[in-house]
C-alpha positions in Angstrom: 0.0 -56.9 11.5 3.2 -58.5 10.2 5.8 -56.9 8.0 7.0 -58.3 4.7 10.2 -60.4 4.2 12.1 -57.3 3.2 11.3 -55.5 6.4 9.2 -52.8 4.8 5.9 -51.7 6.2 2.9 -52.8 4.2 1.5 -50.4 1.6 -1.4 -49.0 3.8 1.0 -48.1 6.6 3.4 -46.4 4.2 0.5 -44.5 2.7 -0.6 -43.3 6.1 2.9 -42.1 7.0 3.1 -40.3 3.7 -0.2 -38.6 4.3 1.0 -37.5 7.8 4.2 -36.1 6.2 2.2 -34.2 3.6 -0.1 -32.7 6.3 3.0 -31.7 8.4 4.7 -30.0 5.4 1.4 -28.2 4.6 1.1 -26.9 8.2 4.8 -25.8 8.3 4.4 -24.1 4.9 1.3 -22.3 6.1 2.9 -21.0 9.3 6.0 -19.9 7.4 3.7 -18.1 4.9 1.9 -16.3 7.8 5.3 -15.2 9.1 7.0 -14.3 5.9 4.3 -12.6 3.8 3.8 -9.4 5.9 7.6 -9.2 6.3 8.4 -9.6 2.7 10.9 -12.4 3.4 12.2 -15.0 0.9 10.5 -16.5 -1.0 7.7 -13.9 -0.9 9.3 -11.5 -3.2 10.1 -14.2 -5.7 6.6 -15.6 -5.6 5.1 -12.2 -6.0 7.3 -11.6 -9.0 6.3 -14.9 -10.5 2.6 -14.1 -9.9 2.9 -10.8 -11.6 4.6 -12.4 -14.6 1.9 -15.0 -14.9 -1.1 -12.8 -14.3 -0.4 -9.7 -16.2 2.2 -8.1 -18.4 4.0 -4.9 -17.4 7.5 -3.7 -16.5 8.7 -3.2 -12.9 11.6 -1.5 -11.2 13.9 -2.8 -8.6 11.3 -2.3 -5.9 8.6 -4.2 -7.9 6.7 -1.0 -8.8 5.0 -0.8 -12.2 6.8 1.5 -14.6 4.7 0.5 -17.6 1.5 -1.4 -18.2 -0.6 -2.1 -21.3 -3.7 0.0 -22.0 -2.6 3.2 -20.3 -4.1 6.3 -21.9 -1.5 9.1 -21.9 -2.7 12.7 -21.9 -1.0 16.0 -21.6 -0.2 16.9 -18.0 -2.4 19.9 -17.2 -0.8 23.0 -15.6 -1.5 23.2 -11.9 -3.6 26.0 -10.5 -5.6 26.6 -7.3 -8.2 24.0 -8.3 -5.6 21.2 -8.8 -4.8 18.7 -6.2 -1.5 16.7 -6.4 -1.7 13.8 -4.1 1.4 11.8 -3.2 0.5 8.3 -1.8 3.3 6.4 -0.1 3.4 3.3 2.2 2.8 -0.4 1.7 0.4 -2.7 -0.1 -2.9 -1.1 1.0 -2.0 2.2 -0.7 -0.5 0.4 -3.7 -2.3 -1.9 -6.3 -3.1 -4.8 -4.0 -6.8 -4.3 -3.6 -9.6 -6.5 -5.0 -11.2 -4.3 -7.6 -9.6 -2.5 -10.4 -11.2 0.9 -11.1 -11.1 3.6 -13.7 -11.9 7.2 -13.0 -15.4 8.5 -13.9 -14.0 11.9 -14.7 -11.7 11.3 -17.7 -8.8 13.7 -17.9 -9.8 15.5 -14.7 -8.4 12.6 -12.6 -4.9 11.6 -13.6 -2.0 9.3 -12.6 1.4 10.9 -12.8 4.6 8.9 -13.2 8.1 9.9 -14.5 6.9 13.2 -16.1 3.9 11.6 -17.8 0.2 11.7 -17.1 -2.4 9.0 -17.7 -6.1 8.7 -17.2 -6.3 7.2 -13.7 -7.1 3.5 -13.9 -5.9 0.5 -11.8 -3.2 -0.5 -11.6 -1.5 2.8 -11.1 2.0 3.2 -12.4 4.6 3.8 -9.7 3.2 1.3 -7.1 3.5 -2.5 -6.7 1.2 -5.2 -7.9 -1.4 -5.1 -10.6 -4.7 -5.1 -8.8 -7.0 -2.4 -7.6 -6.5 0.6 -5.3 -8.6 3.2 -3.5 -6.7 6.3 -4.7 -8.7 6.6 -7.9 -11.9 6.4 -5.9 -10.6 9.0 -3.6 -9.8 11.4 -6.4 -13.2 10.9 -8.0 -14.8 11.8 -4.7 -12.8 15.0 -4.4 -14.0 16.0 -7.8 -17.6 14.9 -7.1 -17.6 17.1 -4.0 -16.4 20.1 -6.0 -13.3 20.4 -3.8 -11.0 20.3 -6.9 -11.5 20.4 -10.6 -8.4 18.3 -11.3 -6.7 15.6 -9.2 -3.3 14.2 -10.0 -2.3 11.1 -8.1 1.3 10.1 -7.6 1.2 6.5 -6.4 4.4 5.1 -4.9 3.4 2.4 -2.4 5.6 -0.7 -2.0 4.0 -3.9 -0.7 5.5 -5.4 2.5 7.7 -2.4 3.1 8.6 -1.6 6.7 8.9 2.0 7.8 12.7 1.6 8.1 12.9 1.5 4.3 11.1 4.9 4.1 13.1 6.5 6.9 16.4 8.4 6.5 19.1 6.1 4.9 16.5 3.7 3.7 16.4 2.7 0.0 12.8 3.9 -0.5 13.7 7.2 1.2 16.4 7.8 -1.4 14.1 6.7 -4.2 11.3 9.0 -2.9 13.7 12.0 -2.8 14.7 11.4 -6.4 11.0 11.1 -7.5 10.1 14.3 -5.7 12.8 16.2 -7.5 11.4 15.1 -10.8 7.8 15.8 -9.7 8.7 19.4 -8.6 9.2 20.3 -12.2 5.5 19.7 -12.9 3.6 19.8 -9.7 3.6 21.0 -6.2 2.3 18.3 -3.8 -0.8 19.5 -2.1 -1.6 16.4 0.0 0.4 13.4 1.2 -1.2 10.1 2.1 0.9 7.8 4.3 -0.8 4.4 4.7 1.5 1.8 6.3 2.1 -0.2 9.5 1.1 -3.8 9.0 4.7 -5.0 8.4 6.0 -3.2 11.4 3.4 -5.0 13.6 4.7 -8.3 12.2 8.3 -7.2 12.8 7.5 -6.1 16.4 8.8 -2.6 15.8 8.8 -0.5 19.0 6.5 2.5 19.1 9.3 5.0 19.7 11.3 3.5 16.8 8.3 3.8 14.5 7.7 7.4 15.5 11.4 8.3 15.0 11.4 6.8 11.6 8.2 8.6 10.6 9.6 11.9 11.8 12.6 11.4 9.6 10.3 10.6 6.6 8.5 13.9 7.2 11.8 15.7 7.3 12.7 14.2 4.0 9.5 15.5 2.5 10.2 19.0 3.8 13.8 18.9 2.5 12.3 18.1 -1.0 10.1 21.2 -0.7 6.9 19.2 0.2 5.1 21.1 3.0 1.7 19.6 2.3 -0.4 18.1 5.1 0.2 14.4 5.7 -2.9 12.3 6.1 -2.3 9.0 8.0 -4.4 6.2 9.3 -4.3 3.6 12.0 -3.4 0.7 9.7 -1.9 -2.3 11.4 -4.3 -5.2 10.9 -2.9 -8.0 8.7 -1.1 -10.8 10.7 -3.1 -13.5 12.5 -1.7 -12.5 15.9 -3.0 -8.9 15.6 -4.4 -7.1 18.6 -6.0 -3.7 19.0 -3.9 -1.1 20.7 -0.6 -2.6 19.5 2.5 -0.4 19.7 2.3 0.7 16.0 -1.3 1.7 16.4 -0.4 3.8 19.4 2.4 5.4 17.5 0.2 6.3 14.6 -2.2 8.0 16.9 0.5 9.8 18.7 2.3 11.5 15.8 -1.0 13.0 14.4 -0.6 16.5 15.7 -3.4 18.2 13.8 -1.0 20.7 12.3 1.2 18.9 9.8 0.0 15.4 10.3 -3.7 14.5 10.4 -5.3 11.2 11.3 -7.7 10.5 8.5 -9.2 7.2 9.7 -8.7 4.0 11.7 -8.9 1.3 9.1 -8.4 -1.4 11.8 -11.8 -0.4 13.3 -13.4 1.0 10.2 -13.3 -2.2 8.1 -15.4 -5.3 8.7 -14.2 -8.7 7.8 -16.0 -8.5 4.4 -14.1 -5.3 3.6 -10.9 -7.3 3.3 -10.3 -9.8 0.6 -7.7 -11.9 2.5 -7.9 -10.7 6.1 -5.3 -8.0 5.0 -5.9 -6.3 1.7 -9.1 -4.3 0.8 -12.1 -5.8 -1.0 -14.1 -3.4 -3.1 -16.2 -2.3 -0.2 -13.1 -1.7 1.8 -11.6 0.4 -1.0 -14.7 2.5 -1.1 -14.8 3.0 2.7 -11.2 4.0 2.9 -11.6 6.4 -0.1 -14.6 8.0 1.6 -12.7 8.4 4.9 -9.6 10.1 3.3 -11.9 12.3 1.3 -13.7 13.4 4.4 -10.4 14.2 6.2 -9.1 16.2 3.2 -12.5 18.1 3.0 -12.3 18.8 6.8 -8.7 20.1 6.4 -9.7 22.3 3.5 -12.5 23.8 5.4 -10.1 25.2 8.0 -7.8 26.9 5.6 
């Protein structure tokens, strides 16, 4: 096939080259997305922010956590007694508002969300955590009331999507924020249970097991210094990136620091959840939310039975 007098390739060839270029850009973009999303690298945070602004209204803090959201029903915070659970939930996206199904408690003012000194009827998305989707914490709280374990459950949701453990450890920005939040919380409630659900980002970051365990220990010390001596319920939660393998260093670390005294392994979500239990190979679908809620409720019930 000859070229034109100007030396340019004929249109069909130029179209083919353009198509190849588009395919190449798409592949590179996809691979960068796989790499950057679990790490929270640029432009992930910007795109998340744009998505939040487009999808739903609401106000967010410097960490992207919701501080206000339309439709919240505020009620008086009930006094805490022996039948009141106050659950602090920290970690990354799967303990925040990144799940598929939004839920509202079936128990009205018996299941509440606490944020900045105010209580609201628990309903996704929960104030204090990132994104505007669903979560499993309201389902967990409902189950604890259903089982008669507590009459009232107050959820303090503080998860931050994409956050590595280093941000929660001593000298991390989220550690300082957590300490400040716990000081405010102490005026109203004593934390009775802590849920730590995190690990996917550290698998993506290739964090060493010893580094992860050291960071977690410093987080537990931070809780203690703030007067939180409640049991910490954790999970093996590392499955998100495409290159995931069972028995990775973070999974081993998560099993190792569960001592059955202060730290309790509630579940292994890597093994518990089938592909259909995740909406995007990482975050929970409705069935995943329910399975995780049931698992944490069972662990809390087991712990309570030994007291």
